C-alpha positions as CSV (number, residue, x, y, z in Angstrom):
1,X,-24.7,-48.9,-62.7
2,X,-25.6,-52.2,-61.3
3,X,-27.7,-52.9,-58.3
4,X,-24.7,-54.1,-56.4
5,X,-22.7,-51.0,-57.3
6,X,-25.7,-48.9,-56.3
7,X,-26.0,-50.6,-53.0
8,X,-22.3,-50.1,-52.3
9,X,-22.5,-46.4,-53.3
10,X,-25.6,-46.0,-51.0
11,X,-23.8,-47.9,-48.2
12,X,-20.7,-45.7,-48.7
13,X,-22.9,-42.5,-48.6
14,X,-24.8,-43.6,-45.5
15,X,-21.5,-44.6,-43.7
16,X,-20.0,-41.2,-44.7
17,X,-23.0,-39.4,-43.5
18,X,-23.0,-41.3,-40.2
19,X,-19.3,-40.5,-39.7
20,X,-20.0,-36.8,-40.5
21,X,-22.9,-36.7,-38.0
22,X,-20.6,-38.4,-35.4
23,X,-17.9,-35.7,-36.0
24,X,-20.6,-33.0,-35.8
25,X,-21.8,-34.4,-32.5
26,X,-18.3,-34.5,-31.1
27,X,-17.7,-30.9,-32.3
28,X,-20.9,-29.8,-30.6
29,X,-19.8,-31.5,-27.4
30,X,-16.4,-29.8,-27.6
31,X,-18.2,-26.5,-28.3
32,X,-20.5,-27.0,-25.3
33,X,-17.4,-27.7,-23.0
34,X,-15.7,-24.6,-24.5
35,X,-18.8,-22.5,-23.8
36,X,-18.8,-23.8,-20.2
37,X,-15.1,-22.9,-19.8
38,X,-15.7,-19.5,-21.3
39,X,-18.5,-18.8,-18.8
40,X,-16.3,-19.9,-16.0
41,X,-13.4,-17.8,-17.3
42,X,-15.8,-14.8,-17.6
43,X,-16.8,-15.2,-14.0
44,X,-13.2,-15.6,-12.8
45,X,-12.3,-12.4,-14.8
46,X,-15.2,-10.6,-13.2
47,X,-14.1,-11.6,-9.7
48,X,-10.5,-10.7,-10.5
49,X,-11.6,-7.3,-11.8
50,X,-13.5,-6.7,-8.6
51,X,-10.6,-7.7,-6.5
52,X,-8.2,-5.5,-8.5
53,X,-10.6,-2.6,-8.1
54,X,-10.7,-3.2,-4.3
55,X,-6.9,-3.4,-4.2
56,X,-6.6,-0.2,-6.2
57,X,-9.0,1.5,-3.7
58,X,-7.0,0.1,-0.8
59,X,-3.7,1.3,-2.4
60,X,-5.1,4.8,-2.9
61,X,-6.3,5.0,0.7
62,X,-2.9,3.7,1.9
63,X,-1.1,6.4,-0.1
64,X,-3.4,9.1,1.3
65,X,-2.8,7.9,4.9
66,X,1.0,7.7,4.4
67,X,1.0,11.2,2.9
68,X,-1.0,12.6,5.8
69,X,1.3,10.7,8.2
70,X,4.4,12.1,6.6
71,X,2.9,15.6,6.6
72,X,1.9,15.3,10.3
73,X,5.4,14.0,11.2
74,X,7.0,16.9,9.3
75,X,4.8,19.4,11.4
76,X,5.8,17.5,14.6
77,X,9.5,17.6,13.7
78,X,9.3,21.4,12.9
79,X,7.5,22.0,16.2
80,X,10.0,19.9,18.1
81,X,12.9,21.8,16.5
82,X,11.3,25.0,17.6
83,X,10.7,23.6,21.1
84,X,14.4,22.5,21.3
85,X,15.5,26.0,20.2
86,X,13.3,27.7,22.8
87,X,14.6,25.3,25.5
88,X,18.2,25.9,24.5
89,X,17.6,29.7,24.6
90,X,15.9,29.4,28.0
91,X,18.8,27.3,29.3
92,X,21.3,29.8,28.0
93,X,19.4,32.6,29.7
94,X,19.2,30.6,33.0
95,X,23.0,29.9,32.8
96,X,23.6,33.6,32.3
97,X,21.3,34.6,35.2
98,X,23.1,31.9,37.4
99,X,26.5,33.5,36.5
100,X,25.2,37.0,37.4
101,X,23.7,35.7,40.6
102,X,26.9,33.9,41.5
103,X,29.0,37.1,40.9
104,X,26.5,39.1,43.0
105,X,26.6,36.5,45.8
106,X,30.4,36.5,45.7
107,X,30.4,40.4,45.9
108,X,27.9,40.2,48.8
109,X,30.1,37.6,50.6
110,X,33.1,39.9,50.2
111,X,31.2,42.9,51.6
112,X,30.0,40.8,54.6
113,X,33.5,39.5,55.3
114,X,35.1,42.9,55.0
115,X,32.5,44.3,57.3
116,X,33.4,41.8,60.0
117,X,36.9,42.8,60.0
118,X,38.5,41.3,57.1
119,X,39.1,38.3,55.3
120,X,38.2,34.8,56.1
């Protein structure tokens, strides 16, 4: 190998090594940016997980409150139906008493009218 060929070979090797080092530097920069993005993504996922957990707790509480509300409303409805039934029974009893009172009053009026000497 001649000196000229040797210099060209060494120049080629040095340029190849420089290109390789440049590519390695670029790869390292890309890796650093990727690492930063991963750290940011990890933080976003942590925050999202926390929010989802909070939302899950809120949903659980909402379901409990809704269930308690429905149960309370069912008790109120049952009580109201019982109250309505008692009221209807009381009204029926009052109507019956009013009819008896009216019949007795009519009988009393007849007795009084007959005692005065007859009719009207």
